[in-house]
C-alpha positions in Angstrom: -39.8 146.4 10.4 -37.5 149.4 10.8 -33.9 148.2 10.9 -32.7 150.9 13.2 -35.3 150.0 15.7 -34.4 146.4 15.4 -30.8 147.1 16.4 -32.1 149.2 19.4 -29.4 151.9 19.4 -31.6 154.9 18.7 -30.9 157.5 21.3 -28.9 155.1 23.4 -25.6 155.9 25.1 -22.8 153.7 23.7 -19.2 153.9 24.8 -16.5 152.6 22.5 -12.7 152.6 22.8 -10.1 152.5 20.1 -12.4 154.5 17.9 -9.7 156.5 16.0 -9.0 153.7 13.5 -9.6 150.2 12.4 -12.3 147.8 13.5 -13.5 150.1 16.2 -13.8 153.1 13.9 -15.9 151.0 11.5 -18.1 150.0 14.4 -18.4 153.6 15.6 -19.4 154.7 12.1 -22.2 152.1 12.0 -23.3 153.0 15.5 -23.7 156.6 14.4 -25.7 155.4 11.4 -28.0 153.5 13.8 -28.7 156.5 15.9 -26.6 155.9 18.9 -25.1 158.6 21.2 -21.5 157.6 20.8 -18.8 158.3 23.4 -15.5 157.5 21.7 -12.2 157.0 23.4 -8.7 156.6 21.9 -5.1 157.6 22.6 -5.1 159.1 19.2 -7.3 161.9 17.8 -10.8 160.9 16.7 -12.3 162.4 13.6 -15.8 161.1 13.8 -18.9 163.3 14.6 -19.6 161.5 17.9 -21.4 162.8 21.0 -18.1 163.1 22.9 -14.4 162.5 22.1 -12.0 161.6 24.8 -8.2 161.1 24.4 -6.6 158.9 27.0 -3.9 156.3 27.5 -5.9 153.3 28.7 -2.9 151.5 30.0 -2.9 153.8 33.0 -5.3 153.4 36.0 -5.4 157.1 36.6 -6.3 157.8 33.0 -9.1 155.2 33.1 -10.4 156.8 36.2 -10.4 160.2 34.5 -12.3 158.8 31.5 -14.9 157.1 33.7 -15.7 160.5 35.2 -16.3 161.9 31.8 -18.8 159.2 30.7 -22.6 159.4 31.1 -24.3 158.0 34.2 -26.3 155.6 32.0 -24.6 153.4 29.5 -26.6 151.0 27.2 -23.7 149.3 25.5 -19.9 149.2 26.1 -17.4 148.2 23.4 -13.8 147.8 24.5 -11.8 147.5 21.3 -8.4 149.0 22.0 -5.2 146.9 21.8 -1.6 146.9 20.8 0.9 144.5 19.4 3.8 143.0 21.4 7.5 144.0 21.2 10.3 143.0 23.5 10.4 145.0 26.7 6.7 146.0 26.8 5.1 142.7 27.9 3.5 144.4 30.9 2.2 147.2 28.8 0.5 144.7 26.5 -1.2 143.1 29.6 -2.5 146.4 30.8 -3.8 147.6 27.4 -5.2 144.3 26.0 -6.6 142.8 29.2 -6.3 144.3 32.6 -7.2 147.8 31.8 -10.3 146.5 30.0 -11.3 144.4 33.0 -10.7 147.4 35.3 -12.7 149.8 33.0 -15.6 147.3 32.7 -15.9 146.9 36.4 -15.6 150.7 37.1 -18.5 151.2 34.7 -20.6 148.1 35.5 -23.0 150.0 37.9 -23.8 152.4 35.1 -24.6 149.8 32.4 -28.4 149.5 32.2 -30.2 146.2 32.9 -30.2 144.1 29.7 -27.2 146.2 28.5 -24.2 144.7 26.8 -20.4 144.6 27.0 -18.5 143.4 23.9 -14.7 143.0 23.5 -12.3 142.7 20.6 -10.1 139.8 21.4 -8.2 137.7 18.8 -7.7 134.3 17.3 -4.3 134.8 19.1 -6.2 133.8 22.2 -7.1 130.4 20.8 -6.4 127.7 23.4 -7.4 130.0 26.3 -8.6 126.9 28.2 -5.0 125.9 28.8 -4.4 129.0 31.1 -8.0 129.3 32.4 -7.2 128.6 36.1 -4.3 130.9 36.1 -6.4 133.7 34.4 -9.1 133.2 37.1 -6.5 133.7 39.8 -5.6 137.0 38.2 -9.2 138.0 37.6 -10.1 137.4 41.2 -7.5 139.8 42.6 -9.3 142.7 44.2 -7.3 145.7 43.1 -5.2 147.1 40.2 -2.2 147.2 42.5 -2.6 143.5 43.4 -2.7 142.6 39.8 0.5 144.6 39.0 2.2 142.7 41.8 0.9 139.4 40.4 2.4 140.2 37.0 5.7 141.0 38.6 5.7 137.6 40.3 4.8 135.7 37.1 7.2 137.1 34.4 7.2 133.7 32.6 3.5 134.0 31.9 3.7 137.3 30.1 6.6 136.5 27.8 4.0 135.5 25.2 2.5 138.9 25.9 -0.1 139.3 23.3 -1.3 135.7 23.4 -1.6 135.6 27.2 -3.5 138.9 27.3 -6.0 137.7 24.8 -6.4 134.4 26.5 -7.1 136.2 29.8 -9.7 138.3 28.1 -11.5 135.2 26.7 -11.3 133.6 30.1 -12.8 136.7 31.6 -15.9 136.5 29.3 -16.3 132.9 30.1 -15.9 133.3 33.9 -18.1 136.4 34.3 -21.1 135.7 32.0 -22.9 134.0 34.9 -21.4 136.1 37.7 -24.0 137.8 39.8 -22.7 141.2 38.9 -23.7 140.5 35.3 -26.4 137.9 35.3 -28.5 139.4 38.1 -29.1 142.5 35.9 -29.0 140.5 32.6 -26.0 142.3 31.3 -24.6 140.4 28.4 -20.8 139.9 27.9 -19.3 138.6 24.7 -16.1 138.8 22.6 -15.2 138.6 19.0 -12.0 137.0 17.8 -10.8 138.5 14.6 -8.6 136.6 12.1 -6.0 138.4 10.0 -7.3 141.9 9.4 -5.7 144.9 7.7 -5.7 147.9 10.1 -3.4 150.7 11.2 -1.8 148.1 13.5 -0.9 145.7 10.7 2.7 147.0 10.4 3.2 146.6 14.1 1.8 143.1 14.1 4.1 142.2 11.1 7.2 143.5 12.9 6.3 141.8 16.2 5.7 138.5 14.5 9.1 138.4 12.9 12.0 137.2 15.2 14.1 140.0 13.6 11.5 142.7 13.7 11.3 142.7 9.9 7.8 143.7 8.7 8.1 141.9 5.4 9.2 138.7 7.0 6.4 139.0 9.6 3.8 139.6 6.9 4.9 136.3 5.2 4.7 134.4 8.5 1.2 135.7 9.2 0.2 134.8 5.7 1.5 131.3 6.2 -0.4 130.9 9.5 -3.7 132.5 8.7 -4.2 132.6 4.9 -2.0 130.1 3.0 -3.9 127.0 4.0 -7.1 128.2 2.4 -5.7 130.5 -0.2 -7.4 133.3 1.8 -7.3 137.0 2.1 -7.1 139.5 5.0 -10.3 140.9 6.3 -11.2 144.6 6.3 -12.0 146.5 9.5 -15.7 146.5 8.7 -15.7 142.7 8.5 -15.1 142.8 12.3 -16.6 146.1 13.4 -20.0 145.4 11.9 -20.6 142.0 13.4 -19.4 143.4 16.8 -22.2 146.0 16.6 -24.7 143.3 15.9 -23.6 141.3 18.9 -23.9 144.3 21.2 -27.3 145.1 19.9 -30.9 144.1 20.7 -30.7 141.6 17.8 -28.5 139.4 20.0 -30.5 140.0 23.2 -30.2 136.3 24.3 -26.5 135.9 23.5 -24.0 136.0 26.3 -20.7 134.4 27.3 -19.8 133.8 23.6 -16.4 133.9 22.0 -17.1 134.5 18.4 -14.3 133.6 15.9 -14.5 135.7 12.8 -11.8 134.1 10.8 -13.4 132.4 7.8 -13.4 129.1 9.7 -9.7 128.9 10.3 -9.8 128.1 14.1 -12.6 125.6 13.4 -10.3 123.8 11.0 -7.6 123.8 13.7 -10.1 122.3 16.2 -11.2 119.7 13.6 -7.6 118.7 12.9 -6.8 118.3 16.6 -10.0 116.2 17.2 -9.3 114.0 14.3 -5.7 113.4 15.4 -7.0 112.7 19.0 -9.5 110.2 17.7 -6.9 108.5 15.5 -4.7 108.1 18.5 -7.5 106.7 20.6 -8.4 104.2 17.8 -4.7 103.1 17.5 -4.5 102.7 21.3 -7.6 100.6 21.4 -6.4 98.5 18.5 -3.0 97.9 20.2 -4.5 96.9 23.5 -6.9 94.4 21.8 -4.0 92.6 20.3 -2.1 92.2 23.6 
């Protein structure tokens, strides 16, 4: 069997954002190898030999509208991979870049995505626990316009204080909420997200600084190491460790896969879940034991 045919990207139109660097660039390189017509978008210059390069600030509605006009009428796969770290004072910007702009762009392009096409996002392990804000996220998702959403954000400043976390939790909620929505399922358009663990990219320094309470990159790097790597004597991933699996998920290889939130973190979040379940079970056993002795 020809591997390129197995992926199903030969001659297909693929749109990918954030392609100037990191995970998305690795994904774009693989898509080119697999024969796709790649339409690449980033706020920074793109140095790949793609079908079309578009520079745009995807935090702005008018910029997204301009990009949409420059994209082909038929899209086989859409990869929304752009994102930024959080810093004080740009909480709303993080929401627009990491979630709402992606939602808006998806829905502006949905009519162009072919039947049995795919939409794949880069979210984050930072969105772990998305179930806790699901109803709130759905309230935001269901608002009809960009302007309505911006008003909603203004009215809920407390929710966006954890800017990065909330944006990623909303993105994961969106995938879960929309996978069986008529606008996707009636045309069998698949929608999935990957959740990368600690990965070394061009944004690493920003994430290190934003993690530290004092904005110190070295301190932030140590904190990230303690959270994501120390417990298993681990190591940071490379961009291809995330970009390549994402290409697989959006391909014909995963033609029956939709609504999935795929954690690519060497099992870290599974260990968090396991720990929480064991603790919950322990509590339940203790409660039962206490009540039986009354």
